DSSP file (Angstrom, degrees, kcal/mol; ACC not computed):
  #  RESIDUE AA STRUCTURE BP1 BP2  ACC     N-H-->O    O-->H-N    N-H-->O    O-->H-N    TCO  KAPPA ALPHA  PHI   PSI    X-CA   Y-CA   Z-CA
    1    1 A M              0   0    0      0, 0.0    80,-2.8     0, 0.0     2,-0.4   0.000 360.0 360.0 360.0 148.2  -11.8  -85.6   66.0
    2    2 A F  E     -AB  51  80A   0     49,-2.5    49,-3.1    78,-0.2     2,-0.5  -0.953 360.0-156.0-127.0 146.1  -10.7  -82.9   63.6
    3    3 A I  E     -AB  50  79A   0     76,-2.5    76,-2.6    -2,-0.4     2,-0.6  -0.992  17.4-153.1-112.9 128.8   -7.5  -81.2   62.9
    4    4 A L  E     -AB  49  78A   0     45,-3.4    45,-1.9    -2,-0.5     2,-0.8  -0.911   3.4-160.6-104.7 120.1   -7.9  -77.7   61.4
    5    5 A N  E     -AB  48  77A   0     72,-2.6    72,-2.4    -2,-0.6     2,-0.5  -0.887  14.0-161.7 -99.5 107.5   -5.1  -76.5   59.2
    6    6 A V  E     -AB  47  76A   0     41,-2.9    41,-1.6    -2,-0.8     2,-0.4  -0.798  10.8-179.5 -97.3 125.4   -5.5  -72.7   59.0
    7    7 A S  E     -AB  46  75A   0     68,-2.5    68,-3.1    -2,-0.5    39,-0.2  -0.988  29.9-119.1-127.5 128.9   -3.7  -70.9   56.2
    8    8 A Y  E     - B   0  74A   0     37,-2.2    66,-0.3    -2,-0.4    65,-0.0  -0.439  21.7-171.9 -63.8 134.1   -3.8  -67.1   55.7
    9    9 A S        +     0   0    0     64,-2.4     2,-0.3    -2,-0.1    65,-0.2   0.435  68.8  50.2-104.4  -4.7   -5.3  -66.3   52.3
   10   10 A K  S    S-     0   0    0     63,-1.2     5,-0.1     1,-0.1    63,-0.1  -0.789 103.6 -72.8-126.0 169.7   -4.5  -62.6   52.5
   11   11 A N    >>  -     0   0    0     -2,-0.3     3,-1.9     1,-0.1     4,-1.3  -0.353  47.0-116.0 -59.1 140.0   -1.3  -60.6   53.3
   12   12 A P  H 3> S+     0   0    0      0, 0.0     4,-2.3     0, 0.0    -1,-0.1   0.784 115.9  64.3 -52.1 -28.0   -0.4  -60.7   57.0
   13   13 A V  H 34 S+     0   0    0      1,-0.2    -2,-0.0     2,-0.2     0, 0.0   0.852 104.4  45.8 -63.4 -33.5   -1.1  -57.0   57.2
   14   14 A E  H <4 S+     0   0    0     -3,-1.9    -1,-0.2     1,-0.2     4,-0.2   0.752 113.1  50.4 -79.3 -25.4   -4.7  -57.7   56.3
   15   15 A V  H >X S+     0   0    0     -4,-1.3     3,-2.6     1,-0.2     4,-0.6   0.868  92.2  77.6 -76.8 -38.3   -4.8  -60.5   58.9
   16   16 A E  G >< S+     0   0    0     -4,-2.3     3,-1.3     1,-0.3     4,-0.5   0.786  86.4  56.9 -48.0 -43.6   -3.4  -58.5   61.8
   17   17 A P  G 34 S+     0   0    0      0, 0.0     4,-0.3     0, 0.0    -1,-0.3   0.706 108.8  49.6 -64.2 -15.7   -6.6  -56.6   62.7
   18   18 A Q  G <> S+     0   0    0     -3,-2.6     4,-2.5    -4,-0.2     5,-0.2   0.550  84.9  90.1 -96.2  -9.3   -8.4  -59.9   63.2
   19   19 A I  H <X S+     0   0    0     -3,-1.3     4,-2.7    -4,-0.6     5,-0.2   0.888  85.0  49.7 -61.5 -44.2   -5.8  -61.6   65.5
   20   20 A K  H  > S+     0   0    0     -4,-0.5     4,-2.1     1,-0.2    -1,-0.2   0.950 114.7  43.4 -61.7 -49.6   -7.2  -60.4   68.8
   21   21 A A  H  > S+     0   0    0     -4,-0.3     4,-2.2     1,-0.2    -1,-0.2   0.886 113.5  52.5 -63.9 -38.1  -10.8  -61.5   68.0
   22   22 A H  H  X S+     0   0    0     -4,-2.5     4,-2.7     1,-0.2    -1,-0.2   0.927 108.7  50.5 -62.4 -44.1   -9.5  -64.7   66.6
   23   23 A G  H  X S+     0   0    0     -4,-2.7     4,-2.6     1,-0.2    -2,-0.2   0.879 109.9  49.6 -61.6 -39.2   -7.6  -65.4   69.8
   24   24 A E  H  X S+     0   0    0     -4,-2.1     4,-2.2     2,-0.2    -1,-0.2   0.894 110.4  51.0 -66.0 -39.7  -10.6  -64.7   71.9
   25   25 A W  H  X S+     0   0    0     -4,-2.2     4,-1.8     2,-0.2    -2,-0.2   0.926 111.6  47.0 -62.4 -46.3  -12.7  -67.1   69.7
   26   26 A V  H  X S+     0   0    0     -4,-2.7     4,-2.0     1,-0.2    -2,-0.2   0.939 111.7  51.8 -60.3 -46.7  -10.0  -69.8   70.1
   27   27 A G  H  X S+     0   0    0     -4,-2.6     4,-2.5     1,-0.2    -2,-0.2   0.876 105.8  55.0 -58.8 -39.6   -9.9  -69.2   73.9
   28   28 A R  H  X S+     0   0    0     -4,-2.2     4,-1.9     1,-0.2    -1,-0.2   0.936 112.0  42.0 -59.4 -47.5  -13.7  -69.5   74.2
   29   29 A Y  H  <>S+     0   0    0     -4,-1.8     6,-2.2     2,-0.2     5,-1.5   0.737 111.9  54.4 -79.3 -21.2  -13.7  -73.0   72.6
   30   30 A L  H ><5S+     0   0    0     -4,-2.0     3,-1.0     4,-0.2    -1,-0.2   0.922 109.8  48.4 -67.6 -45.7  -10.6  -74.1   74.5
   31   31 A K  H 3<5S+     0   0    0     -4,-2.5    -2,-0.2     1,-0.3    -3,-0.1   0.872 110.1  51.4 -61.7 -38.2  -12.4  -73.2   77.7
   32   32 A E  T 3<5S-     0   0    0     -4,-1.9    -1,-0.3    -5,-0.2    -2,-0.2   0.600 114.2-119.9 -75.1 -10.5  -15.5  -75.0   76.6
   33   33 A G  T < 5S+     0   0    0     -3,-1.0    -3,-0.2    -4,-0.4    19,-0.2   0.539  86.2 110.3  84.7   6.5  -13.4  -78.1   75.9
   34   34 A I  S   <S+     0   0    0     -5,-1.5    18,-2.8    -6,-0.2     2,-0.4   0.907  73.2  54.3 -80.1 -43.5  -14.3  -78.3   72.2
   35   35 A F  E     -C   51   0A   0     -6,-2.2    16,-0.3    16,-0.2    -2,-0.2  -0.774  67.1-168.6 -87.9 135.6  -10.8  -77.2   71.0
   36   36 A L  E     -     0   0A   0     14,-3.0     2,-0.3    -2,-0.4    15,-0.1   0.834  67.5 -16.4 -93.5 -39.4   -8.1  -79.5   72.5
   37   37 A F  E     -C   50   0A   0     13,-0.8    13,-2.7     2,-0.0    -1,-0.4  -0.971  61.6-176.3-159.8 159.5   -5.1  -77.4   71.5
   38   38 A A  E     +C   49   0A   0     -2,-0.3    11,-0.2    11,-0.2    -3,-0.0  -0.990  11.0 149.1-156.8 152.6   -4.2  -74.6   69.2
   39   39 A G  E     -C   48   0A   0      9,-1.9     9,-2.5    -2,-0.3     2,-0.1  -0.953  41.8 -85.6-177.9 163.5   -1.2  -72.6   68.0
   40   40 A P  E     -C   47   0A   0      0, 0.0     7,-0.3     0, 0.0     2,-0.2  -0.406  43.3-108.8 -77.3 153.5    0.4  -70.7   65.2
   41   41 A K    >   -     0   0    0      5,-2.4     3,-2.0   -35,-0.1     5,-0.3  -0.559  27.3-121.6 -72.6 145.5    2.5  -72.3   62.5
   42   42 A K  T 3  S+     0   0    0      1,-0.3    -1,-0.1    -2,-0.2     5,-0.0   0.760 112.4  65.8 -62.1 -23.0    6.2  -71.4   62.9
   43   43 A S  T 3  S-     0   0    0      1,-0.1    -1,-0.3     2,-0.0    -2,-0.0   0.705 106.0-129.7 -69.0 -18.6    6.0  -69.9   59.4
   44   44 A G  S <  S+     0   0    0     -3,-2.0    -2,-0.1     2,-0.2    -1,-0.1   0.604  80.2 109.1  78.7  11.9    3.7  -67.3   60.8
   45   45 A L  S    S-     0   0    0    -39,-0.0   -37,-2.2   -38,-0.0     2,-0.3  -0.031  88.3 -39.8-113.4  30.9    1.2  -67.9   58.0
   46   46 A G  E     -A    7   0A   0     -5,-0.3    -5,-2.4   -39,-0.2     2,-0.3  -0.989  62.3-114.0 149.6-155.3   -1.6  -69.6   59.9
   47   47 A G  E     -AC   6  40A   0    -41,-1.6   -41,-2.9    -2,-0.3     2,-0.4  -0.928  12.7-112.1-163.3-175.5   -2.1  -72.1   62.6
   48   48 A V  E     -AC   5  39A   0     -9,-2.5    -9,-1.9    -2,-0.3     2,-0.4  -0.997  22.2-174.2-136.1 137.2   -3.4  -75.5   63.7
   49   49 A I  E     -AC   4  38A   0    -45,-1.9   -45,-3.4    -2,-0.4     2,-0.4  -1.000  13.2-150.1-132.8 132.7   -6.3  -76.4   65.9
   50   50 A A  E     -AC   3  37A   0    -13,-2.7   -14,-3.0    -2,-0.4   -13,-0.8  -0.886  17.6-164.8-100.4 135.1   -7.3  -79.8   67.2
   51   51 A V  E     -AC   2  35A   0    -49,-3.1   -49,-2.5    -2,-0.4   -16,-0.2  -0.962  17.5-122.1-124.1 133.5  -11.1  -80.3   67.8
   52   52 A Q        -     0   0    0    -18,-2.8     2,-0.7    -2,-0.4    44,-0.1  -0.129  54.1 -69.0 -63.2 169.9  -12.8  -83.0   69.8
   53   53 A S  S    S+     0   0    0     43,-6.7     2,-0.3   -52,-0.1    -1,-0.2  -0.514  75.4 141.7 -68.6 111.1  -15.4  -85.2   68.1
   54   54 A I        -     0   0    0     -2,-0.7     2,-0.1    -3,-0.1    -3,-0.0  -0.845  58.8 -74.6-135.1 172.6  -18.4  -83.1   67.3
   55   55 A S     >  -     0   0    0     -2,-0.3     4,-2.3     1,-0.1     5,-0.1  -0.386  35.7-124.2 -70.2 151.5  -20.7  -83.1   64.3
   56   56 A K  H  > S+     0   0    0      1,-0.2     4,-2.4     2,-0.2     5,-0.2   0.872 113.7  57.2 -61.3 -36.5  -19.3  -81.6   61.1
   57   57 A E  H  > S+     0   0    0      2,-0.2     4,-1.8     1,-0.2    -1,-0.2   0.927 107.4  46.5 -60.1 -45.8  -22.4  -79.3   61.1
   58   58 A R  H  > S+     0   0    0      1,-0.2     4,-2.3     2,-0.2    -2,-0.2   0.902 110.5  53.5 -64.6 -40.7  -21.5  -78.0   64.6
   59   59 A L  H  X S+     0   0    0     -4,-2.3     4,-2.7     1,-0.2    -1,-0.2   0.923 107.6  50.2 -59.9 -44.0  -17.9  -77.5   63.5
   60   60 A L  H  X S+     0   0    0     -4,-2.4     4,-1.7     1,-0.2    -1,-0.2   0.858 108.9  52.7 -64.1 -34.8  -19.0  -75.4   60.5
   61   61 A Q  H  X S+     0   0    0     -4,-1.8     4,-0.6     2,-0.2    -1,-0.2   0.918 110.8  47.5 -64.0 -43.2  -21.2  -73.3   62.8
   62   62 A I  H >< S+     0   0    0     -4,-2.3     3,-1.3     1,-0.2     4,-0.5   0.924 110.3  51.6 -64.2 -45.0  -18.2  -72.7   65.1
   63   63 A L  H >< S+     0   0    0     -4,-2.7     3,-1.4     1,-0.3     6,-0.3   0.858 100.8  62.6 -61.4 -35.0  -15.9  -71.8   62.2
   64   64 A A  H 3< S+     0   0    0     -4,-1.7    -1,-0.3     1,-0.3    -2,-0.2   0.726  98.6  57.6 -63.6 -20.6  -18.5  -69.3   60.9
   65   65 A E  T << S+     0   0    0     -3,-1.3    -1,-0.3    -4,-0.6    -2,-0.2   0.646  82.5 107.7 -81.7 -16.5  -18.0  -67.3   64.2
   66   66 A D    <>  -     0   0    0     -3,-1.4     4,-2.5    -4,-0.5     3,-0.3  -0.403  69.6-138.8 -70.2 134.6  -14.2  -66.9   63.6
   67   67 A S  H  > S+     0   0    0      1,-0.2     4,-2.2     2,-0.2     6,-0.2   0.817 103.8  59.8 -61.6 -30.8  -13.1  -63.4   62.7
   68   68 A Y  H  4>S+     0   0    0      2,-0.2     5,-2.4     1,-0.2     6,-0.8   0.911 109.5  42.2 -63.3 -41.3  -10.7  -64.9   60.2
   69   69 A V  H >45S+     0   0    0     -3,-0.3     3,-1.0    -6,-0.3    -2,-0.2   0.934 114.2  50.8 -69.7 -46.4  -13.6  -66.5   58.3
   70   70 A Q  H 3<5S+     0   0    0     -4,-2.5    -2,-0.2     1,-0.3    -1,-0.2   0.845 115.8  41.7 -61.8 -34.5  -15.8  -63.4   58.6
   71   71 A A  T 3<5S-     0   0    0     -4,-2.2    -1,-0.3    -5,-0.2    -2,-0.2   0.453 107.3-128.6 -91.3  -1.7  -13.1  -61.1   57.2
   72   72 A D  T < 5 +     0   0    0     -3,-1.0    -3,-0.2    -4,-0.4    -4,-0.1   0.911  70.0 126.3  55.3  48.0  -12.2  -63.7   54.6
   73   73 A V      < +     0   0    0     -5,-2.4   -64,-2.4    -6,-0.2   -63,-1.2   0.431  63.4  39.1-112.3  -2.3   -8.5  -63.7   55.5
   74   74 A A  E     -B    8   0A   0     -6,-0.8     2,-0.4   -66,-0.3   -66,-0.2  -0.993  63.6-140.9-147.7 152.7   -7.9  -67.4   56.1
   75   75 A D  E     -B    7   0A   0    -68,-3.1   -68,-2.5    -2,-0.3     2,-0.5  -0.902  16.0-145.0-111.5 143.3   -8.8  -70.8   54.7
   76   76 A Y  E     -B    6   0A   0     -2,-0.4     2,-0.6   -70,-0.2   -70,-0.2  -0.941   4.7-161.6-111.1 121.0   -9.5  -73.8   56.9
   77   77 A Q  E     -B    5   0A   0    -72,-2.4   -72,-2.6    -2,-0.5     2,-0.6  -0.911  17.5-151.2 -94.4 121.5   -8.6  -77.3   55.7
   78   78 A I  E     -B    4   0A   0     -2,-0.6     2,-0.6   -74,-0.2   -74,-0.2  -0.855  11.3-169.9-100.1 118.9  -10.7  -79.7   57.8
   79   79 A I  E     -B    3   0A   0    -76,-2.6   -76,-2.5    -2,-0.6     2,-0.5  -0.945   5.7-160.6-111.1 116.0   -9.1  -83.1   58.4
   80   80 A D  E     +B    2   0A   0     -2,-0.6     2,-0.3   -78,-0.2   -78,-0.2  -0.844  26.1 151.7 -98.0 123.5  -11.5  -85.6   60.0
   81   81 A F        -     0   0    0    -80,-2.8     2,-0.6    -2,-0.5    -2,-0.0  -0.977  44.7-120.1-150.1 163.4   -9.8  -88.6   61.7
   82   82 A D        -     0   0    0     -2,-0.3     2,-0.7   -29,-0.0    12,-0.1  -0.931  27.8-136.4-104.6 121.5  -10.0  -91.2   64.5
   83   83 A C        +     0   0    0     -2,-0.6     3,-0.1    10,-0.3    13,-0.0  -0.688  37.4 158.7 -78.8 114.5   -7.3  -91.0   67.0
   84   84 A K        +     0   0    0     -2,-0.7     2,-0.4     1,-0.3    -1,-0.2   0.655  57.9  37.6-111.3 -23.5   -6.2  -94.6   67.6
   85   85 A A        +     0   0    0      8,-0.0     2,-0.3     9,-0.0    -1,-0.3  -0.997  61.0 152.0-138.5 135.7   -2.7  -94.4   69.1
   86   86 A T        -     0   0    0     -2,-0.4     2,-0.1    -3,-0.1     5,-0.1  -0.929  49.2 -87.3-146.1 168.7   -1.1  -91.9   71.5
   87   87 A Q    >   -     0   0    0     -2,-0.3     3,-2.2     1,-0.1     4,-0.1  -0.470  53.4-102.9 -69.8 157.7    1.6  -91.7   74.1
   88   88 A S  G >  S+     0   0    0      1,-0.3     3,-1.2     2,-0.2     4,-0.2   0.813 121.4  59.9 -58.2 -31.2    0.4  -92.7   77.5
   89   89 A T  G 3  S+     0   0    0      1,-0.2    -1,-0.3     2,-0.1     3,-0.2   0.626 107.1  47.5 -72.6 -11.1    0.1  -89.1   78.6
   90   90 A L  G X   +     0   0    0     -3,-2.2     3,-2.1     1,-0.1     4,-0.4   0.115  69.6 123.1-115.2  20.2   -2.3  -88.4   75.8
   91   91 A E  G X   +     0   0    0     -3,-1.2     3,-1.6     1,-0.3     4,-0.4   0.808  65.7  67.4 -53.0 -34.2   -4.7  -91.3   76.2
   92   92 A A  G >> S+     0   0    0      1,-0.3     3,-1.2    -3,-0.2     4,-0.7   0.760  86.4  69.8 -62.0 -23.7   -7.7  -89.0   76.7
   93   93 A L  G <4 S+     0   0    0     -3,-2.1     3,-0.4     1,-0.3   -10,-0.3   0.800  87.5  64.9 -65.0 -26.6   -7.4  -87.9   73.0
   94   94 A K  G <4 S+     0   0    0     -3,-1.6    -1,-0.3    -4,-0.4    -2,-0.2   0.785 106.5  43.6 -64.5 -25.1   -8.5  -91.4   72.0
   95   95 A L  T <4        0   0    0     -3,-1.2    -1,-0.2    -4,-0.4    -2,-0.2   0.606 360.0 360.0 -93.2 -14.3  -11.9  -90.6   73.6
   96   96 A A     <        0   0    0     -4,-0.7   -43,-6.7    -3,-0.4    -1,-0.2   0.487 360.0 360.0 -70.4 360.0  -12.1  -87.0   72.2
């Protein structure tokens, strides 16, 4: 499983034209079940995405499709971890 810490690397004015395409990209992978959840940081300077267990190679391919990456307006910190403990309502995340 991966947590993606997305941080804008450019001024928000430069990010704004990419937001719609980025949202569509996130929606596509949520619908496919690859992204588990996603949302903006309260600071307004990036976001967080949880990704089910896939290969790092596949993850990098997916990230290359993101308008933020293509426009070079955000950096992705990739955190690879094993989910071992959850609240009972989130048990499925242990399998993701």
